[in-house]
C-alpha positions as CSV (number, residue, x, y, z in Angstrom):
1,M,86.4,-111.3,-67.1
2,R,84.3,-113.6,-68.6
3,I,83.0,-115.8,-65.5
4,A,82.5,-113.0,-63.1
5,L,80.1,-111.6,-66.1
6,G,78.2,-115.2,-65.8
7,V,78.1,-115.0,-62.4
8,L,76.8,-111.5,-61.9
9,A,74.1,-113.2,-64.5
10,L,73.5,-115.6,-63.1
11,L,73.0,-113.9,-59.0
12,V,71.3,-110.6,-61.1
13,A,68.4,-112.8,-63.2
14,P,66.4,-114.2,-60.7
15,T,66.1,-110.9,-58.9
16,V,64.9,-109.6,-62.4
17,A,62.7,-112.1,-63.1
18,F,60.9,-111.7,-59.8
19,F,60.2,-108.3,-60.2
20,L,58.8,-108.3,-63.6
21,W,56.4,-111.4,-61.7
22,A,55.8,-109.0,-59.5
23,W,54.7,-106.1,-61.9
24,L,52.8,-108.5,-64.1
25,V,50.3,-109.3,-61.1
26,R,50.3,-106.5,-60.4
27,I,49.0,-106.0,-63.9
28,K,47.2,-108.1,-64.0
29,R,45.1,-108.2,-60.7
30,E,43.9,-104.7,-62.0
31,R,42.9,-105.2,-64.8
32,R,40.8,-108.7,-63.3
33,L,39.2,-106.1,-61.0
34,A,38.2,-103.5,-63.2
35,G,37.0,-105.8,-66.2
36,T,38.9,-105.5,-68.7
37,L,41.0,-109.5,-67.8
38,P,40.5,-111.2,-71.2
39,E,39.2,-114.5,-70.7
40,W,42.8,-116.6,-72.0
41,Q,44.9,-114.6,-70.0
42,A,42.8,-115.2,-66.4
43,L,44.6,-118.7,-66.7
44,P,48.0,-119.9,-65.4
45,W,48.8,-121.3,-68.5
46,T,49.3,-118.3,-70.3
47,N,52.1,-117.2,-68.3
48,L,53.7,-120.1,-68.0
49,A,53.9,-121.3,-72.0
50,I,55.2,-117.9,-72.2
51,A,57.9,-118.8,-69.1
52,G,58.8,-122.0,-70.6
53,L,59.8,-121.1,-74.1
54,T,61.4,-117.8,-72.8
55,L,63.9,-120.3,-71.0
56,V,64.1,-122.8,-74.0
57,V,64.6,-120.1,-76.0
58,G,67.7,-119.1,-73.4
59,A,68.8,-122.0,-73.5
60,M,69.1,-122.6,-77.2
61,L,70.9,-119.4,-77.6
62,W,73.8,-119.6,-74.4
63,I,74.6,-123.0,-75.5
64,F,75.2,-121.8,-79.4
65,F,77.2,-118.2,-78.2
66,F,78.3,-119.7,-75.1
67,A,79.3,-123.2,-74.8
68,E,82.8,-124.5,-75.5
69,S,84.0,-127.9,-76.6
70,T,87.1,-128.7,-77.2
71,A,86.5,-132.4,-77.7
72,P,85.2,-134.4,-80.8
73,G,82.3,-134.9,-81.9
74,G,81.1,-131.0,-79.8
75,L,79.3,-131.2,-76.6
76,L,77.8,-134.3,-76.5
77,G,81.1,-136.4,-77.4
78,P,82.0,-137.7,-79.7
79,T,79.4,-141.0,-82.1
80,R,79.4,-143.9,-82.6
């Protein structure tokens, strides 16, 4: 069951991310045409920073909650 949920999440996540991105692009285009888009949102770095931060937080949560290791020393192996 856990493996099936993991595979399902890996298949659904990119689709959800694409539709979220398309929705945000449409909103941004409408605001740009209306002249109400703030200056800092006109740059692509804002979206890239938000996406990077989301990925980092998601990876940390995944490691904390789902990564298992039976080896001594945790996920990275024994210390020397």
